[in-house]
C-alpha positions as CSV (number, residue, x, y, z in Angstrom):
1,M,93.6,81.2,98.0
2,S,97.0,82.7,96.7
3,K,97.8,86.3,97.2
4,E,100.8,88.6,96.3
5,V,102.2,90.9,98.9
6,M,104.6,93.6,97.8
7,Y,107.1,95.7,99.8
8,I,109.7,98.1,98.4
9,S,113.0,99.0,100.1
10,E,116.2,100.9,99.1
11,N,118.4,98.8,101.5
12,V,119.5,95.5,100.0
13,D,120.8,94.3,103.4
14,D,117.3,94.7,104.9
15,V,115.9,92.8,101.9
16,E,118.3,90.0,102.6
17,N,117.5,89.9,106.3
18,A,113.8,90.1,105.7
19,E,114.0,87.3,103.2
20,K,115.8,85.1,105.7
21,E,113.3,85.8,108.3
22,L,110.4,84.9,106.0
23,E,112.0,81.6,105.4
24,Q,112.3,81.1,109.2
25,Q,108.6,81.9,109.5
26,G,107.8,79.1,107.1
27,I,107.5,81.0,103.8
28,S,108.9,78.9,101.0
29,R,112.0,80.5,99.1
30,N,110.1,79.7,96.0
31,A,107.3,82.1,97.0
32,I,109.7,85.0,97.5
33,H,110.9,87.1,94.5
34,I,112.9,90.3,94.4
35,L,112.8,92.8,91.5
36,S,115.7,95.0,91.1
37,E,117.7,96.8,88.4
38,D,121.0,95.4,90.0
39,E,120.9,91.7,89.4
40,Y,124.5,91.4,90.5
41,Q,123.7,92.8,93.9
42,L,120.8,90.3,94.2
43,A,123.2,87.4,93.2
44,T,125.9,88.5,95.6
45,H,123.4,88.6,98.5
46,N,121.9,85.2,97.4
47,L,118.5,86.7,96.8
48,P,115.9,85.1,94.6
49,S,115.2,87.3,91.5
50,I,111.9,87.6,89.8
51,P,112.1,85.5,86.6
52,D,112.6,87.5,83.5
53,F,109.3,86.1,82.2
54,E,107.4,87.8,85.0
55,K,109.2,91.1,84.5
56,S,107.6,91.6,81.0
57,D,104.0,91.9,80.0
58,L,104.2,89.0,77.5
59,I,101.2,87.1,78.5
60,R,98.9,90.0,78.9
61,K,99.9,91.7,75.7
62,G,99.8,88.3,73.9
63,W,96.2,87.8,74.9
64,I,95.3,91.3,73.9
65,G,96.9,90.6,70.5
66,A,95.0,87.3,70.3
67,G,91.7,89.1,71.0
68,I,92.4,91.7,68.3
69,G,93.5,89.0,65.9
70,I,90.4,86.9,66.4
71,T,88.2,89.9,66.0
72,L,90.0,90.8,62.7
73,A,89.8,87.2,61.6
74,I,86.0,87.2,62.2
75,I,85.6,90.4,60.4
76,F,87.7,89.1,57.5
77,L,85.5,85.9,57.3
78,G,82.3,88.0,57.4
79,L,83.6,90.2,54.5
80,T,84.5,87.0,52.6
81,A,80.9,85.7,53.1
82,V,79.3,89.1,52.2
83,F,81.3,89.6,49.1
84,Q,81.2,86.0,48.1
85,W,84.9,85.8,47.6
86,H,84.8,82.1,48.8
87,V,82.8,81.1,45.7
88,D,85.9,81.6,43.4
89,Y,88.6,80.4,45.7
90,G,87.0,78.2,48.4
91,W,86.7,78.5,52.1
92,P,90.0,76.8,53.0
93,L,92.0,79.6,51.5
94,F,90.2,82.3,53.5
95,G,90.1,80.1,56.6
96,F,93.9,79.9,56.4
97,I,94.2,83.6,55.9
98,A,92.0,84.2,58.9
99,V,94.2,81.9,61.0
100,M,97.3,83.8,59.8
101,I,95.7,87.1,60.8
102,A,94.9,85.8,64.2
103,G,98.4,84.3,64.7
104,F,100.1,87.4,63.5
105,C,98.3,89.7,65.9
106,T,99.0,87.3,68.7
107,W,102.7,87.1,67.8
108,E,102.8,91.0,67.5
109,G,101.1,91.4,70.9
110,G,103.7,89.0,72.4
111,L,106.6,91.1,70.8
112,I,105.1,94.2,72.3
113,G,104.6,92.5,75.7
114,I,108.1,91.1,76.0
115,S,109.6,94.6,75.4
116,T,107.4,96.3,78.0
117,T,107.4,96.2,81.8
118,N,104.8,94.1,83.5
119,H,101.8,96.3,84.2
120,R,101.8,95.3,87.9
121,F,105.2,97.0,88.3
122,E,104.6,100.2,86.3
123,P,103.6,102.4,89.2
124,I,106.8,101.7,91.1
125,Y,109.1,101.0,88.2
126,E,110.7,104.5,88.5
127,K,111.7,103.8,92.1
128,I,113.2,100.4,91.1
129,K,115.2,102.2,88.3
130,K,116.6,104.5,91.0
131,G,117.9,101.6,93.1
132,S,115.0,100.3,95.1
133,H,114.2,96.6,95.5
134,L,110.7,95.2,95.3
135,V,110.0,92.2,97.3
136,L,107.1,90.1,96.1
137,V,105.8,87.2,98.3
138,K,103.2,84.8,96.8
139,T,101.4,83.3,99.8
140,S,98.0,82.3,101.2
141,S,95.9,84.8,103.1
142,Q,96.6,83.1,106.4
143,D,100.3,83.9,106.2
144,E,99.8,87.6,105.5
145,S,100.0,88.6,109.1
146,K,103.4,86.8,109.4
147,I,104.8,88.6,106.4
148,K,103.5,91.9,107.6
149,S,105.2,91.4,111.0
150,V,108.5,90.6,109.3
151,F,108.4,93.7,107.1
152,D,107.3,95.9,110.0
153,K,110.6,95.3,111.8
154,Y,112.5,97.3,109.1
155,S,111.9,101.0,108.7
156,S,113.2,100.9,105.1
157,F,110.2,98.8,103.9
158,R,107.1,100.4,102.4
159,P,104.1,98.4,101.3
160,V,103.1,98.7,97.6
């Protein structure tokens, strides 16, 4: 079972050293991601940044938009049936409009999501804006003790 372990630190040198130790402990570099406002500093220290896709709330807000859109489309089709609009124009037109409603709401949810911070990072995003670095490790439950022992060596790390 996969689990995410998050620690935050103000010291980028400690982040770099901990990342190297995690790799030495057998944690894959692909499982380690760092979220920071200073991408240049991450690049100069050769640290793996969280992909831009994961920084935003695109997927979650897109699904919320899709849910709203499908609900509105069902309501629209229900009104079409109740008021007999389909008699004059046929079901294909109203089916197309319902699909457009659902699609528009999904698209709008995605636009809102891509411009907002991922909901997982909202509680600590103020610290990140002030210069802290979030280390996110995706791992199995059995490696959690290894990860904890690495971060416990550094006084600058705090679990999130």
